[in-house]
C-alpha positions, 0 to 999 in steps of 0.5 A, a space after each residue: 428186510 421190509 417190516 411185516 404187516 397183518 390186517 384183520 377184516 371181517 365180512 361186515 366191513 368188507 364192501 369197500 375192501 373187496 372192490 380193492 381185491 382180485 382173489 380170496 385165498 383158502 389155506 389149510 383144509 383136509 380131505 379123505 386123503 388126510 390121516 388124522 390122529 385120534 390122540 385127542 381120545 386118549 387125552 380126553 379119556 385121561 380126564 374121564 376115569 369112566 371113559 378111560 376104564 371102558 377104553 382099557 377094557 375094550 383093548 384088553 378084551 381084544 387082546 385076550 380074544 385075538 392076541 393083537 394089541 391095539 396101540 391108539 398112537 397108531 390109529 387114525 381117521 380120515 375126513 368124509 370129504 373128497 378133494 373135488 368136494 372141498 375145492 368146489 365148496 371153497 371156490 363157491 364160497 369165494 365166488 358167490 359170497 365175495 365175488 372174487 377169484 378163488 385160490 384154494 390150497 388143500 393140505 392133507 396131513 403128510 400127503 399130497 394125493 389129493 392135490 395130485 388127483 385134482 391136477 390129473 390131465 383132463 380134470 380141468 383144475 389146477 391147484 398148488 401141490 400142498 401138504 401139512 407136514 408133521 415135524 417132530 422137534 425136541 420132544 414136541 411136534 409142529 405142523 408146517 403148511 407147505 404150499 405150492 411145491 413144484 409138481 415135478 419135485 413132489 416125490 423128492 420132497 415127500 421122501 425128505 419129509 418122511 425121512 426126517 419124520 422117521 429120524 429127526 435130526 435137527 440139522 436135516 430139518 434146517 436143510 429141508 427148510 432151507 431148500 424149500 425156502 430157496 423155491 421162490 413160489 413155495 410158501 411155508 407157514 407154521 400152523 397153529 403155533 401155540 397148540 401143544 399138538 404132542 401134549 407135553 404141557 403148554 409151558 413145555 410146548 412154548 419153550 420148544 416153540 421158542 427153540 424151534 423158531 430160533 433155529 428155523 424161524 428165519 426159513 418160515 414165511 408166516 404163522 397161522 390164524 387158525 379157524 378152529 383154535 380159540 379166540 384167546 389162542 388167535 389173539 396171542 398168535 396175532 401178538 406173536 406175529 408182531 413180536 417176531 415181525 412175521 406175517 399172520 396168514 389164515 388157515 381154516 383147518 376144516 375137517 368136515 364139510 363146512 367151508 373155511 371160516 377164515 380166508 386171505 384177501 389179495 390183489 394177486 390173480 394167481 397162488 404164485 403171486 400170493 406167495 410173493 405178496 407174503 414172502 417179499 411184501 410181507 403183508 397179509 390181509 386176514 378175513 373172517 367170514 360170518 360163520 367164524 363168529 358162530 361158537 367154536 364149540 358148536 362148530 366143533 360138534 358139527 364137525 364131529 357130527 359130519 365125521 361120524 355120519 352115514 353117507 349115501 354111496 353117491 358121495 363117494 366116501 366110505 359110508 359109515 364112520 367105522 370105515 373111515 377109522 384105521 387100526 394098525 396091528 402087527 398081525 393084520 397091518 392097516 384095517 378099517 375099524 369095521 373089520 373088528 366092529 362089524 356092529 359098530 362097536 360096544 354099546 357105550 360107544 354107539 350110545 355116545 355116537 348117537 348123542 353127537 348125531 343128535 346134537 350136531 345134526 343140521 336140524 338142531 344146529 340153530 338151537 345148539 348155536 343159540 345155546 352156546 352163543 356167548 360161550 366164546 368171543 371169537 376174534 
């Protein structure tokens, strides 16, 4: 097998490089079809006794008033971005800033609806059918970016993914990955491999990751350099790619309304040709946009502000954030949070939201970036 290679370029040194490329590839972006976990809130509350008590009190109050228990493991939110909006933003960034042909792959969590919507007859668009599959494994969880599934097989594969997720039998996972690996136009990427999604502890996660790679790594085509993970983690991922002899590809991982900060450059004209470049030539050319070098914390706060912002009806999104957060209970099933919090929630939560809206709003962003400059050294 040919040895893998990964190049890493930035916008500053791109003039000659861009002349040799045909396309830029935007991988890993989320739309309003993506069901996003709020597990981070539970993790945060565990470090903040005050926040933890406030959340527990609100859950208890709701139980006493309605008899319904709220399980935060069954709460999710959706990004405030239409599939068409994401595609246009990513395509415009590539054509206007780089002068290249755009190849865009949308990867909503465990869902291909956004891709199917863009590919509907009469839309004038054609995007790869892709998703980010959440894979339980030995008590941990991994996200696998599955790009360019044959559209006529999408329902069959989605059913396979759901069956494994509900009943994670290791041999079944191997069979699924082997089947996907047999599709020459499909690309499998282990997204943000070092991120402890299940919060089992970093050392335990890395042990589970080693076992996962020993069992399934031969069917994974690349690992991901992620636009919203820390510089230190991305450096380790690049080293991991060299150690495992596997290409490292970009993954912007956008959840807000800003375009992805990391891309891939390629001589390929189609997405299927790009897949062959990664799978057969085993070569990847990472490319970081200027926005990637803004402080990560500032970009994260800006995304949070976009997630809770109130939007006009013309945007096509649910207007307020409580309509984009969903709670599942045994009595009512899945309902938007606005069903329970018609006034926007308790005072302490509204206050916290107001602070995020203030410091993350477009008018304050330059000052926020200046204040946080140097807090992290982006790779």
